[in-house]
Structures are given as structure tokens and as C-alpha cells.
C-alpha positions as CSV (number, residue, x, y, z in Angstrom):
1,M,40.6,-20.6,33.0
2,F,39.5,-17.7,30.8
3,F,36.0,-17.5,29.1
4,R,34.6,-14.3,27.6
5,L,32.1,-13.3,24.9
6,Y,32.7,-10.3,22.7
7,P,30.1,-8.4,20.6
8,P,30.8,-8.0,16.9
9,A,31.3,-4.7,15.1
10,A,28.1,-3.1,13.7
11,P,28.6,-4.2,10.1
12,L,28.7,-7.9,11.2
13,R,25.7,-7.9,13.6
14,S,23.2,-9.2,11.1
15,F,25.5,-12.1,10.3
16,M,26.9,-13.2,13.7
17,Q,25.9,-13.3,17.4
18,H,29.3,-13.0,19.2
19,Y,32.9,-14.0,19.5
20,L,34.0,-16.5,22.1
21,V,37.5,-16.8,23.5
22,A,38.1,-19.6,26.0
23,H,41.5,-20.6,27.3
24,T,42.4,-23.4,29.7
25,R,45.9,-24.3,30.7
26,T,46.4,-27.1,33.1
27,A,49.0,-26.7,35.9
28,N,50.1,-30.3,35.6
29,G,50.7,-30.2,31.9
30,R,48.3,-33.0,31.2
31,P,45.0,-33.0,29.2
32,I,41.8,-32.4,31.1
33,P,40.7,-36.0,31.9
34,A,37.0,-35.5,31.2
35,P,35.5,-34.3,27.8
36,K,33.3,-31.3,27.4
37,P,29.9,-32.4,26.0
38,Q,28.8,-30.1,23.2
39,P,25.2,-30.9,22.1
40,P,23.7,-29.2,19.0
41,T,23.0,-25.5,19.1
42,P,21.1,-23.2,16.7
43,Q,24.2,-21.3,15.7
44,Q,26.9,-22.2,13.1
45,F,30.5,-21.6,13.8
46,L,34.0,-20.7,12.6
47,F,36.6,-22.1,15.1
48,F,40.3,-21.4,15.5
49,Y,42.5,-23.5,17.7
50,P,45.8,-21.6,17.9
51,R,47.5,-23.8,20.6
52,D,47.3,-27.6,21.3
53,E,45.3,-30.0,19.1
54,V,41.7,-30.7,20.0
55,R,40.3,-34.3,19.6
56,N,36.6,-34.6,19.2
57,F,34.3,-37.6,19.5
58,H,31.4,-37.2,17.1
59,Y,28.4,-39.3,18.2
60,G,26.6,-39.2,14.8
61,Q,29.7,-40.5,13.1
62,A,30.7,-42.7,16.0
63,R,34.4,-41.8,15.7
64,E,37.1,-39.6,17.0
65,I,38.1,-36.6,14.8
66,R,41.3,-34.6,15.2
67,S,40.5,-30.9,14.5
68,P,42.8,-28.9,12.2
69,R,43.7,-25.3,13.3
70,S,40.5,-23.9,11.9
71,I,37.1,-25.5,11.1
72,L,33.7,-24.5,9.9
73,V,30.8,-26.1,11.7
74,G,27.5,-26.2,9.9
75,P,24.1,-27.2,11.2
76,Q,24.5,-29.9,13.8
77,V,22.1,-32.6,15.1
78,S,24.6,-34.8,16.9
79,R,26.5,-34.4,20.2
80,V,30.3,-33.9,20.1
81,D,32.6,-34.5,23.0
82,L,35.5,-32.1,23.0
83,N,38.8,-33.5,24.5
84,F,41.0,-30.6,25.6
85,A,44.7,-30.8,25.6
86,A,46.9,-29.2,28.3
87,D,46.9,-25.8,26.6
88,H,43.5,-25.4,25.1
89,L,42.7,-22.1,23.4
90,V,39.7,-21.5,21.1
91,V,38.6,-18.4,19.3
92,C,35.1,-18.9,18.0
93,V,32.8,-16.9,15.7
94,A,29.1,-17.8,16.4
95,F,26.9,-17.0,13.4
96,W,23.2,-16.4,13.5
97,P,21.2,-19.1,11.6
98,G,21.6,-18.1,7.9
99,G,24.6,-15.8,8.7
100,L,27.3,-18.3,7.6
101,H,25.5,-18.7,4.3
102,R,25.1,-15.0,3.6
103,L,28.5,-13.8,4.7
104,L,30.7,-16.6,3.4
105,G,28.7,-18.0,0.6
106,V,29.0,-21.4,2.2
107,P,26.7,-24.2,1.0
108,V,25.5,-25.1,4.5
109,K,23.6,-28.2,3.4
110,E,26.9,-29.8,2.6
111,L,28.0,-29.1,6.2
112,F,25.0,-30.8,7.8
113,D,26.2,-32.5,11.0
114,F,29.7,-32.1,9.8
115,A,32.8,-29.9,10.3
116,L,35.2,-29.0,7.5
117,E,38.7,-27.6,7.5
118,S,38.1,-23.8,6.9
119,R,40.8,-23.6,4.2
120,A,38.7,-25.9,1.9
121,V,36.0,-23.2,1.7
122,L,37.7,-20.0,2.6
123,G,41.1,-20.4,0.9
124,P,44.6,-19.6,2.2
125,A,43.6,-16.3,3.8
126,V,42.1,-18.1,6.7
127,D,45.4,-19.8,7.3
128,E,47.0,-16.4,7.7
129,V,44.5,-15.6,10.4
130,A,45.4,-18.9,12.2
131,D,49.1,-18.1,11.9
132,R,48.6,-14.6,13.4
133,L,46.5,-16.0,16.3
134,A,49.3,-18.4,17.2
135,E,51.6,-15.4,17.8
136,I,49.2,-13.4,20.0
137,T,48.8,-13.5,23.8
138,D,46.2,-10.7,24.2
139,Y,42.7,-12.1,23.9
140,R,41.2,-8.8,22.7
141,V,43.8,-8.6,19.9
142,M,42.9,-12.1,18.9
143,V,39.3,-11.0,18.4
144,A,40.4,-7.9,16.5
145,V,42.4,-10.1,14.1
146,V,39.5,-12.4,13.4
147,E,37.1,-9.4,13.1
148,S,39.4,-7.6,10.6
149,Y,39.2,-10.7,8.4
150,L,35.4,-11.0,8.6
151,L,35.0,-7.3,7.8
152,R,37.0,-7.8,4.7
153,L,34.7,-10.6,3.7
154,A,31.7,-8.4,4.5
155,R,32.9,-5.7,2.1
156,R,32.5,-8.0,-0.9
157,A,29.4,-7.6,-3.1
158,L,26.9,-9.7,-1.1
159,P,23.5,-10.6,-2.4
160,P,20.8,-8.2,-1.1
161,A,19.2,-9.3,2.2
162,R,15.7,-10.6,2.0
163,P,13.0,-10.5,4.6
164,I,13.7,-14.1,5.7
165,D,17.3,-13.1,6.4
166,A,16.1,-10.5,8.9
167,L,13.7,-13.0,10.5
168,L,16.2,-15.9,11.0
169,P,18.2,-14.4,13.9
170,Q,15.0,-13.6,15.8
171,L,14.0,-17.3,15.7
172,V,16.8,-18.3,18.1
173,G,14.9,-16.5,20.9
174,G,12.1,-19.0,20.7
175,W,9.7,-19.9,18.0
176,A,8.8,-23.6,18.4
177,T,5.2,-22.8,18.9
178,Q,4.9,-20.5,15.8
179,P,3.2,-22.2,12.8
180,I,5.3,-22.3,9.6
181,E,2.4,-20.7,7.8
182,Q,2.6,-17.7,10.1
183,L,6.4,-17.3,9.6
184,A,6.1,-17.7,5.9
185,H,3.4,-15.0,5.8
186,E,5.7,-12.6,7.8
187,V,8.3,-12.8,5.0
188,C,5.8,-12.8,2.1
189,L,6.5,-16.4,1.0
190,S,4.3,-19.4,0.6
191,P,5.0,-22.2,3.2
192,R,6.8,-24.3,0.5
193,Q,8.9,-21.3,-0.6
194,F,9.7,-20.5,3.1
195,E,10.9,-24.1,3.7
196,R,13.0,-24.1,0.6
197,S,14.6,-20.8,1.5
198,F,15.1,-21.9,5.1
199,I,17.0,-25.1,4.1
200,E,19.1,-23.1,1.7
201,R,20.2,-20.7,4.5
202,V,20.2,-22.9,7.6
203,G,20.9,-26.3,6.2
204,M,17.9,-28.1,7.7
205,G,14.2,-27.8,7.7
206,P,12.4,-25.4,10.0
207,K,10.7,-28.0,12.2
208,L,14.0,-29.8,13.0
209,H,15.6,-26.4,13.7
210,A,12.8,-25.5,16.0
211,R,13.4,-28.6,18.0
212,I,17.1,-27.8,18.4
213,V,16.3,-24.2,19.4
214,R,13.9,-25.5,22.1
215,F,16.4,-28.2,23.3
216,D,19.2,-25.6,23.5
217,Q,17.0,-23.2,25.5
218,A,16.1,-25.9,28.0
219,F,19.8,-26.9,28.6
220,R,20.9,-23.2,28.9
221,L,18.0,-22.4,31.3
222,K,19.0,-25.3,33.6
223,E,22.6,-24.1,33.5
224,R,21.6,-20.6,34.5
225,Q,19.1,-21.7,37.1
226,P,20.4,-25.1,38.5
227,D,17.8,-25.1,41.3
228,L,15.0,-25.1,38.8
229,D,13.4,-28.6,38.5
230,W,13.4,-30.2,35.1
231,L,9.6,-30.2,34.8
232,S,9.6,-26.4,35.2
233,V,12.4,-26.2,32.6
234,A,10.3,-28.2,30.2
235,V,7.2,-26.1,30.7
236,Q,9.1,-22.8,30.5
237,T,10.7,-23.8,27.2
238,G,7.6,-24.9,25.4
239,Y,7.6,-28.7,26.0
240,Y,4.3,-30.5,26.6
241,D,5.8,-32.4,29.5
242,Y,9.1,-33.8,30.9
243,R,8.8,-36.9,28.8
244,H,9.0,-34.8,25.6
245,L,12.0,-33.0,27.0
246,V,13.8,-36.3,27.7
247,R,13.0,-37.5,24.2
248,D,14.9,-34.5,22.7
249,F,17.8,-34.8,25.1
250,K,18.2,-38.5,24.1
251,T,18.0,-37.6,20.4
252,F,20.4,-34.7,20.4
253,A,22.7,-35.5,23.4
254,G,22.4,-39.3,23.7
255,V,21.5,-39.1,27.4
256,T,18.9,-37.9,29.8
257,P,18.9,-34.2,31.0
258,P,20.5,-35.0,34.4
259,Q,23.2,-37.1,32.7
260,L,24.1,-34.3,30.3
261,L,24.3,-31.7,33.1
262,A,26.4,-34.1,35.2
263,A,28.9,-34.7,32.3
264,D,29.2,-31.0,31.8
265,A,29.7,-30.3,35.5
266,T,32.4,-33.1,35.7
267,H,34.4,-31.5,32.9
268,T,34.2,-28.0,34.5
269,R,35.2,-29.4,37.9
270,L,38.2,-31.3,36.5
271,A,39.3,-28.3,34.3
272,V,39.4,-26.1,37.4
273,A,41.2,-28.7,39.5
274,S,43.8,-29.3,36.7
């Protein structure tokens, strides 16, 4: 199993957080028998699947979806279970909130809780990237190919960045307790203007996005510190109590916190064993 994050080149850092390359090839030639739970995160994504097909179960749509070679994933509020084939390779671009809108000119509201074949938005050039990735075995070269494509996009005449564009990436670090009025004041907008600009760039309202940020922080904190009890996780990530943490887990993942962590651990264990 291979898993690594790569930083973006300097011209792309205001748009995107990182690249991710993950590769799992089972020794028995069979798909991994347990899905990988993927609850909502604050980022939006461009995915490439150069090898075997990926089948996803989307909880919000209550159906299985077969992913094409490349997809754009907008603002999500539903859990997706990823079913990996025997040779699973993903090259992922994780955009800051608002970054997908600025760099690619994507109408992110139309991608709300939805994934779309990249070609439908980006045209045939993205197919050329997918073709190239299918020929490469070196992970660093894969990242370089995707980055070259993104740098070409970034050289286009983009609209000037506004103060809210600089603020949005900072909000992933934790902002659930900051009033909307304060955030709007920081970027010289009225609360109503701030909310309208936020939805345009992120695809959802700031309050809903703040809940997803806090939920994601809680899940990641528990992953990093498995010995930390859930009440401490709730307190450290800004929840009033454990009950409110459970509410968000059931809303965004469909299960309690221990159940989500157990499903994730089961997938990892079977992936390693395969």
C-alpha cells in the first residue's frame, strides 16, 4: 500500500492544499472486501483513477455510482463508501474552499453533494492527462503531469482575488465559533454580501460549511490520537458536548463516531491483509 501527500507549486498554493497519491494492489487479485468510508470534508477535489474502476455508494443518493477515469467533486454533505478494485490507484487534487471556483471557473453550486465527469467541465484536455497517468508508474511523475496541467490553467486570465478569497483557506483550520458578522467585517462585506459571496465560491452557506469543518476536525483528531476519548475530542474541536458531536456524525456519516472509526479501521486492516 502506498499513500503520500505532495505540496503544490507556489503559483497553485492559494488554490489548492495538496496532491494525494494512493495505490493499493491486492496480492490475491480480488477487490478489497470492505469499503472505505469517506464522509464530507471541507475541501473540493479533482480525482484521477488511472487503473481499475472505482465503485462508490453515495448515501445521499442511496445508489451505487461507477466513477469514470476522472471526476470533479464539489461541496459534499453526504458520506460516500469507496469500493476499491484489485489495483486501485488514485491521484487527487485537494482544493481549498473557493479554490476550485477560482482556478477552474466551476459553478460549484451545481456540484453540491455531487460528482461530475471532469471532461464535462474541463473539456478534452483533462482526458489527455488521464491517458498520460495510465502510462506512468512513477508516482512523482504522476503528480508532475497533473501539476503541469493545473499550471497551464492558472496562467489564464483569472479574475482578481478578493479579500474573501484569501480568507477562505484559513477557515479550514477552525472557525466554527467565529460569528459571520466578524468574518464579513474582516473582508469588508456586509453579512448578506459575505454569505452570497461564500455560496458562490464554496457552494454552500457558511454555517453548514462550519459544521463540516468541525466534524472533519473531530474525525481527524481521533484518527491521529486514537487513545483520546470522544468527549475530549468533542471539547477540543468546539462541540458543546458529546451529544452534539454524535448529531453531526449521524448527519454527515450516517453512524455514531465509534461506528465510523470501526468501519475505517476494518477497511485498512483488510486492505493490508489483501
